DOLOFI-273062 format. One line per field, with one value per atom (N, C-alpha, C): atom name; residue in one letter; x, y, z; residue number from 1. Coordinates in steps of 0.1 Angstrom, whole numbers, plus 5000, padded with zeros to 4 digits. Each point is the difference from the previous one (the first is absolute). Layout:
REM residues N
atomo	(CA:...)
residuo	(a:...)
x	(X:...)
y	(Y:...)
z	(Z:...)
num	(NUM:...)
//
This chain:
REM residues 139
atomo	(N:CA:C:N:CA:C:N:CA:C:N:CA:C:N:CA:C:N:CA:C:N:CA:C:N:CA:C:N:CA:C:N:CA:C:N:CA:C:N:CA:C:N:CA:C:N:CA:C:N:CA:C:N:CA:C:N:CA:C:N:CA:C:N:CA:C:N:CA:C:N:CA:C:N:CA:C:N:CA:C:N:CA:C:N:CA:C:N:CA:C:N:CA:C:N:CA:C:N:CA:C:N:CA:C:N:CA:C:N:CA:C:N:CA:C:N:CA:C:N:CA:C:N:CA:C:N:CA:C:N:CA:C:N:CA:C:N:CA:C:N:CA:C:N:CA:C:N:CA:C:N:CA:C:N:CA:C:N:CA:C:N:CA:C:N:CA:C:N:CA:C:N:CA:C:N:CA:C:N:CA:C:N:CA:C:N:CA:C:N:CA:C:N:CA:C:N:CA:C:N:CA:C:N:CA:C:N:CA:C:N:CA:C:N:CA:C:N:CA:C:N:CA:C:N:CA:C:N:CA:C:N:CA:C:N:CA:C:N:CA:C:N:CA:C:N:CA:C:N:CA:C:N:CA:C:N:CA:C:N:CA:C:N:CA:C:N:CA:C:N:CA:C:N:CA:C:N:CA:C:N:CA:C:N:CA:C:N:CA:C:N:CA:C:N:CA:C:N:CA:C:N:CA:C:N:CA:C:N:CA:C:N:CA:C:N:CA:C:N:CA:C:N:CA:C:N:CA:C:N:CA:C:N:CA:C:N:CA:C:N:CA:C:N:CA:C:N:CA:C:N:CA:C:N:CA:C:N:CA:C:N:CA:C:N:CA:C:N:CA:C:N:CA:C:N:CA:C:N:CA:C:N:CA:C:N:CA:C:N:CA:C:N:CA:C:N:CA:C:N:CA:C:N:CA:C:N:CA:C:N:CA:C:N:CA:C:N:CA:C:N:CA:C:N:CA:C:N:CA:C:N:CA:C:N:CA:C:N:CA:C:N:CA:C:N:CA:C:N:CA:C:N:CA:C:N:CA:C:N:CA:C:N:CA:C:N:CA:C:N:CA:C:N:CA:C:N:CA:C:N:CA:C:N:CA:C)
residuo	(m:m:m:l:l:l:s:s:s:f:f:f:d:d:d:d:d:d:r:r:r:f:f:f:a:a:a:l:l:l:q:q:q:e:e:e:l:l:l:v:v:v:n:n:n:r:r:r:y:y:y:p:p:p:y:y:y:h:h:h:i:i:i:d:d:d:l:l:l:w:w:w:q:q:q:l:l:l:d:d:d:a:a:a:w:w:w:a:a:a:g:g:g:l:l:l:f:f:f:t:t:t:a:a:a:d:d:d:g:g:g:v:v:v:l:l:l:d:d:d:e:e:e:s:s:s:p:p:p:m:m:m:g:g:g:m:m:m:g:g:g:s:s:s:y:y:y:q:q:q:g:g:g:q:q:q:r:r:r:a:a:a:i:i:i:a:a:a:a:a:a:y:y:y:g:g:g:a:a:a:k:k:k:l:l:l:e:e:e:a:a:a:d:d:d:v:v:v:l:l:l:h:h:h:v:v:v:v:v:v:h:h:h:l:l:l:m:m:m:m:m:m:n:n:n:h:h:h:l:l:l:i:i:i:l:l:l:h:h:h:s:s:s:a:a:a:g:g:g:d:d:d:t:t:t:a:a:a:s:s:s:g:g:g:s:s:s:v:v:v:f:f:f:a:a:a:l:l:l:v:v:v:e:e:e:a:a:a:n:n:n:t:t:t:r:r:r:s:s:s:s:s:s:g:g:g:h:h:h:a:a:a:r:r:r:y:y:y:y:y:y:i:i:i:r:r:r:y:y:y:e:e:e:d:d:d:s:s:s:y:y:y:v:v:v:r:r:r:t:t:t:a:a:a:e:e:e:g:g:g:w:w:w:r:r:r:f:f:f:a:a:a:k:k:k:r:r:r:v:v:v:v:v:v:l:l:l:p:p:p:m:m:m:f:f:f:p:p:p:p:p:p:q:q:q:t:t:t:g:g:g:l:l:l:s:s:s)
x	(5066:5001:5011:4998:5009:5012:5012:5012:4999:5009:5001:5004:5009:5004:4988:4992:4988:4990:4998:4991:5005:5013:5006:4998:5003:4999:4985:4990:4986:4997:5005:4998:5006:5012:5007:4992:4995:4991:4988:4993:4989:5004:5011:5005:5005:5005:5005:4988:4989:4988:4997:4997:4997:5011:5012:5012:5001:4999:5002:4988:4988:4989:4999:5003:4999:5011:5011:5011:4999:4989:4998:5011:5006:5009:4993:4993:4990:5005:5012:5006:5004:5005:5004:4987:4990:4987:4994:4999:4994:5009:5013:5009:4999:4992:4997:4990:4994:4990:5007:4995:5005:4996:5006:4998:4985:4992:4986:4992:5006:4994:4988:4991:4987:4999:4997:4996:4985:4992:4986:4994:4997:4994:4985:4994:4986:4991:5003:4991:4999:5010:5001:4994:4996:4994:5011:5012:5012:5006:4994:5004:5010:5004:5009:5010:5013:5011:5008:5003:5008:5013:5011:5013:5007:5013:5008:4998:4999:4998:4986:4990:4987:4999:5007:5001:5008:5011:5008:4992:4992:4992:4989:4994:4990:5007:5012:5007:5002:5003:5002:4987:4989:4987:4998:5003:4999:5009:5012:5010:4995:4993:4995:4989:4993:4990:5003:5011:5003:5013:4998:5012:5009:4994:5007:4992:5008:4993:5009:4994:5008:4991:5006:4994:5006:4992:5004:4996:5009:4997:5001:4991:5000:4994:5004:4993:5002:5012:5003:5001:4992:5000:5002:5008:5001:4990:4990:4989:5002:5007:5001:5013:5007:5011:5001:5005:5002:5010:5012:5011:5003:4998:5004:4988:4990:4988:4997:4993:4995:4989:4993:4989:5001:4996:5001:4989:5000:4991:5007:4997:5006:4990:4999:4991:5008:4993:5006:4991:5006:4993:5007:4993:5005:4995:5009:4996:5006:4992:5004:4994:5009:4995:4999:4988:4998:4997:5002:4997:4985:4992:4986:4991:5003:4990:5006:5012:5006:5007:4995:5006:4992:5006:4993:5006:4992:5005:4993:5009:4995:5005:4991:5003:4998:5011:4999:5007:4997:5007:5005:5012:5005:5000:4994:5001:5009:5011:5011:5002:5004:5006:5014:5010:5014:5005:5010:5007:5015:5008:5014:5005:5007:5005:5016:5006:5014:5006:4991:5004:4997:4993:4996:4985:4994:4986:4993:4989:4992:4986:4992:4986:4995:4992:4993:4987:4994:4987:4999:4995:4998:4986:4991:4986:4999:4994:4998:4986:4997:4987:4997:4989:4997:4996:5005:4996:4990:5000:4990:4997:4989:4998:5011:5005:5010:4995:5009:4997:5007:4992:5006:4995:5008:4996:5003:5008:5003:5009:4999:5009:5009)
y	(5167:5003:4991:4995:4992:5008:4994:5006:4999:5007:4999:4986:4994:4986:4990:5002:4992:5002:5012:5003:4994:5001:4994:4985:4994:4985:4996:5007:4997:5001:5011:5001:4989:4996:4988:4987:4998:4988:5000:5011:5001:4998:5005:4998:4986:4994:4986:4990:5003:4991:4998:5010:4997:4994:5005:4995:4984:4996:4985:4992:5005:4992:5000:5012:5000:4992:4997:4992:4986:4997:4986:4996:5009:4997:4999:4988:4998:5000:4994:4999:5015:5007:5014:5008:4998:5007:4997:4987:4996:5005:5001:5004:5015:5007:5014:5001:4989:5000:4994:5003:4994:4985:4992:4985:4997:5008:4998:5011:5007:5010:4996:5009:4997:5008:4993:5005:4998:5010:4999:5005:4991:5004:4997:4997:4996:5011:5013:5010:4999:4993:4998:4987:4992:4987:4989:5003:4991:4994:5001:4993:5008:4994:5006:4990:5004:4990:5005:4991:5004:4992:5007:4994:4999:5001:5000:4988:4988:4988:5001:5004:5001:5010:5012:5010:4995:4994:4994:4990:4991:4990:5007:5011:5007:5006:5006:5005:4989:4988:4989:4997:5001:4998:5011:5012:5011:4998:4996:4998:4989:4990:4990:5005:5011:5005:5013:5007:5013:4998:5005:4999:5012:5012:5013:5009:5007:5009:5012:5011:5012:5008:5004:5009:5014:5010:5014:5007:5002:5006:5015:5006:5015:5005:5012:5007:4993:4995:4994:5011:4998:5009:4991:5005:4995:5008:4993:5008:5001:4991:5000:4993:5004:4993:5001:4990:5000:4990:5004:4991:4990:4988:4990:4995:5008:4997:5012:4998:5010:4995:5009:4996:5009:4994:5008:4995:5007:4998:5002:4992:5002:4995:5007:4996:4992:4992:4993:4997:4999:4995:4987:4989:4987:4995:4997:4994:4986:4991:4986:4993:4991:4991:4986:4995:4987:4989:4988:4988:4998:5004:4997:5011:5012:5011:5010:4998:5009:5011:5013:5011:5005:5004:5005:5013:5009:5013:5003:5003:5003:5014:5008:5013:4997:5001:4996:5009:4999:5007:4990:5001:4992:5008:4994:5006:4992:5006:4992:5003:4990:5001:4995:5008:4997:4998:4992:4998:4999:5006:5000:4987:4991:4988:5000:4990:4999:5000:4996:5000:5013:5009:5013:5001:5010:5001:4989:4995:4990:5003:4993:5001:4991:5006:4992:4995:5010:4997:5009:4994:5007:4996:5010:4998:5006:4992:5005:5003:5013:5005:5004:4996:5005:5015:5007:5014:5001:4990:4999:4985:4997:4985:4995:4988:4994:4999:5002:4998:4988:4990:4987:4997:4991:4996:5010:5010:5011:4994:5007:4996:5011)
z	(5172:4986:4994:4988:4994:4995:5000:4994:4985:4994:4985:4996:5008:4996:5002:5010:5001:4989:4996:4989:4987:4998:4988:5000:5012:5001:4997:5005:4997:4985:4994:4986:4992:5005:4993:5002:5012:5002:4991:4999:4991:4986:4995:4987:4997:5009:4998:4998:5006:4999:4985:4992:4986:4992:5004:4993:5001:5012:5003:4994:5002:4995:4985:4994:4985:4993:5007:4995:5006:5007:5006:5009:5007:5011:5013:5001:5010:5014:5002:5014:5004:4991:5004:5002:4992:5002:5013:5004:5013:5011:4998:5010:5004:4992:5003:5012:5003:5011:5013:5012:5012:4999:5009:5000:5001:5007:5001:4993:4991:4992:4992:4997:4993:4987:4989:4988:4998:5001:5000:4987:4991:4987:5000:5012:5001:4995:5001:4994:4985:4994:4986:4996:5010:4998:4997:5005:4997:5012:5012:5012:5008:5012:5009:5004:5001:5002:5011:5010:5012:5000:5002:5001:4986:5001:4987:4992:5005:4992:4993:5007:4994:4989:5002:4990:4988:5002:4988:4993:5007:4993:4992:5005:4992:4988:5001:4989:4989:5004:4991:4992:5007:4993:4989:5004:4991:4988:5002:4989:4991:5005:4991:4990:5004:4991:4993:5004:4994:4992:4987:4991:5002:5001:5001:5010:5008:5009:5003:5002:5004:5010:5011:5010:4998:4998:4999:5013:5008:5014:5000:5008:5000:5013:5004:5011:5014:5002:5013:5011:5010:5012:5013:5008:5014:5008:5005:5007:5015:5006:5015:5003:5011:5005:5015:5006:5015:5003:5004:5003:4989:5002:4990:4991:5000:4991:4992:4989:4991:4991:4994:4991:4988:4988:4988:4990:4989:4989:4987:4990:4987:4989:4989:4989:4990:4992:4990:4988:4988:4988:4997:5000:4997:4987:4991:4987:4999:4995:5000:4987:4994:4990:5007:5000:5007:4990:5004:4992:4999:5011:5000:4995:5002:4996:4990:4995:4991:5007:4999:5006:5011:5011:5012:5004:5005:5005:5014:5009:5014:5004:5005:5007:5014:5008:5014:5009:5013:5011:5010:5004:5011:5013:5010:5014:5008:5004:5006:5015:5007:5014:4999:5004:5000:5014:5001:5013:4997:5009:4999:5007:4993:5005:5000:5005:5000:4985:4990:4986:4993:5007:4994:5000:4994:4999:4992:5004:4994:5000:4992:5000:5012:5009:5010:4994:4992:4993:4988:4989:4988:4995:5000:4995:4986:4991:4986:4998:4996:4999:4985:4994:4987:5000:4990:4998:4989:4990:4989:4999:4994:4998:4991:5002:4992:4985:4991:4986:4995:4997:4995:4986:4993:4987:4990:5003:4990:4989:4989:4989:4996)
num	(1:1:1:2:2:2:3:3:3:4:4:4:5:5:5:6:6:6:7:7:7:8:8:8:9:9:9:10:10:10:11:11:11:12:12:12:13:13:13:14:14:14:15:15:15:16:16:16:17:17:17:18:18:18:19:19:19:20:20:20:21:21:21:22:22:22:23:23:23:24:24:24:25:25:25:26:26:26:27:27:27:28:28:28:29:29:29:30:30:30:31:31:31:32:32:32:33:33:33:34:34:34:35:35:35:36:36:36:37:37:37:38:38:38:39:39:39:40:40:40:41:41:41:42:42:42:43:43:43:44:44:44:45:45:45:46:46:46:47:47:47:48:48:48:49:49:49:50:50:50:51:51:51:52:52:52:53:53:53:54:54:54:55:55:55:56:56:56:57:57:57:58:58:58:59:59:59:60:60:60:61:61:61:62:62:62:63:63:63:64:64:64:65:65:65:66:66:66:67:67:67:68:68:68:69:69:69:70:70:70:71:71:71:72:72:72:73:73:73:74:74:74:75:75:75:76:76:76:77:77:77:78:78:78:79:79:79:80:80:80:81:81:81:82:82:82:83:83:83:84:84:84:85:85:85:86:86:86:87:87:87:88:88:88:89:89:89:90:90:90:91:91:91:92:92:92:93:93:93:94:94:94:95:95:95:96:96:96:97:97:97:98:98:98:99:99:99:100:100:100:101:101:101:102:102:102:103:103:103:104:104:104:105:105:105:106:106:106:107:107:107:108:108:108:109:109:109:110:110:110:111:111:111:112:112:112:113:113:113:114:114:114:115:115:115:116:116:116:117:117:117:118:118:118:119:119:119:120:120:120:121:121:121:122:122:122:123:123:123:124:124:124:125:125:125:126:126:126:127:127:127:128:128:128:129:129:129:130:130:130:131:131:131:132:132:132:133:133:133:134:134:134:135:135:135:136:136:136:137:137:137:138:138:138:139:139:139)
//
């Protein structure tokens, strides 16, 4: 069973993810993953990226197309833990103004695998799943 400090650290990890990406702090965002961590957005049709450099490079591509973005995170649950690993789930509403399609809205769920490292808890894998079809071209 996770300690209070571990649970708090995992909530902090999950909350830092939208903070860093919404402010385009790409190195800090990618640093939330382990060195070989995976960000898998393939269920959304947006690819899968392994390693901090690949994740940061993907963030730079997003930044080139997105003018404004906000992630509203909710309902974070830690579903399982064993020693230095845990898994969790969190829902999000993502609103973005893009250069290419105007306004986009995504209702998503993150399925997470966490691992405790020397630097603290990190994402070993984060899978992004659609909860509703994406809404793009909104005004």
